C-alpha angles and dihedrals in degrees: 000000000000089000130023120269090241097057097034101045091043088071090054100053093118095057137070128217107182120171113175117172122203133159137259136263115279095338139090101261113186117194117182127185111201130182119023121259089245092066094048110038132048112212112230136169096255118144127197124181092340096312129106109228140186115284112239117255092200120079122237113274096024106166116252113247121235107237099163134042090251125043127194132185120219089232088062086071098045100275118161118194100202097115091243107064113084108235101187094114091047091055092045093050092048094049091046089056091049092050089064093057101060095114089053093054097273127260144268124242113207118206105199126208111298142080109284111195114201146158117232118301136181128242125221135216122277091025136136118201105199121192114198122217109286091016111134125187105204125202109229113265134216119294121207128235143074126249146169118209148083120325114204123195150119128278115212112228127188132198120176092344093309110118132180142168095228098118110091117209132189123189137168112243138177110194146108109291103250145172095255091074090070093054116083120230118241133190115267119266109278091234093058100039092215139020114308093230101026137016116262129028128350134223117266125239127267090243113027139176137168137178088015135146131199104013125162127190109185145122146141090313094290117168138247106200119189093191087219098172096102091044091053092048094049091047091054091047091048093237097133123093097195139039113276119252129240124250096239122012127179117182134188092353140126141209097033124166122188114177146146098017138111122233119193147168098010118186088231133342110005107216118015120181106179125192092343134138136208095026121162121192113183137166094000122154117208120192134185135143117269094230134042093014101103122201095357092149117175104231125357130177093206092306092259139086105209096119099046133264122218146156099026124156122196113189140173096009125171119192122178137170094011138132092226131012109196124002140180113192134179141139144200108295095039096086119179123089144272109207145145094029119159126192114189133177101005122175122194127188126178093352125153097211120010107192122020130182110175127181101180101061093138104184101135119164092235142339094277097094125111109249089199092063096100121182123228118229116189147134099035119157133193113193124174105010116172140157148105141252095037119151099197113012096190134019115171110174110188122162139212091262095039109034119179110234136197100007116170130200122188134163099008127160117159125170111227134211097208122050094210124139100236104056097116095063127191141167127180093351129148121191147092145266117219114207124339121322136179129260099033112261126244119270092249092079130081116236122231131178124238089272087058093247117146113256103168133004118220114253092216134004091194097068110130115216105158119140117180093177093090 
């Protein structure tokens, strides 16, 4: 790194950058992180809206690359980047034009420097959305005022994974004019059965796509900003009638690349690939406050495991100022499997719990689930885990009915904040430690030397050593 983790990350103690990569529903969903943050970003003392952020590694005026045979600029369709003009129609017109060029290889939409306010819009196949340096796509914020009158809009309907906004609706309302009216309603995720926070539909994402192929979201580290502050406040005050929407959501799609951008202040989950395959997420910075920003997860595949998750690689991950760094969570009733997961080169700084595997995350939509549908968790590796200021480096909470099998730890050295005995916590875990690691592992794990020769067999994999008091 250009600066040490201690001095650099100390400036960022009031932020969170959490990037947790998991897989999709019933598909082989490969997520690769390539090239460490240190080789991509230069830390600088820039401050934006009270947050320290990554300094840009690209100089001002860097020419936009041509990644498709046809290139458009958002201003060609009437876009105005003044932070006030609503650019939804400009995005929609541009994407409509791109949708007609699929047989020619699609097109690229350049978003130049500026602040581009918009309501949610949908992507199309064979498209590259390119955000220039200092380009910011802003989710539309709250507008003041009270009113009684007709509300006109579109209701998203879905049949067999095909969704559209073709159904026009008109209703009488008396309410404070608010940002939710710009966000379409969608059916709940199939895995939940209804909205995660409320029965019925959920709000869509700021940038959405489904049944797509060959989509790229990239740039010179431009930003997509959900301006989630009012959403968080309304959620805490119980003023929302539907589940909040993610910042970027791609569903039932394939061949997706998301790279070299910053995502921040999402109303809900930040990046949500659902039931997708062949997805690569690389060199992405995700920012949200530590406190009073509920459920602003980094990357979620639907936040459930019922369809099975496998063959996922998470590499070169930096997490600072966060309650939890990487987490796998499931529960009886989810079924499916979580297997062949590799975490490599993880760095934690000022994190409450570093690695979490939890098998009792009982947030079912209703009581209609099958408690005998037990998930399988196996073949999970953690290689190269380092950091400082971590309260509990590892907490793996298996159970008698859902044991965690074949977990591997290798090359781990994490500085801790509490010198308590039980900080590497395990329950119903079977696995191994290769070589020496710090802190000392739980007694559930077999010990191997660096040559991967067995040194000591665990006396019991069912030892329970979980302490939630710290």
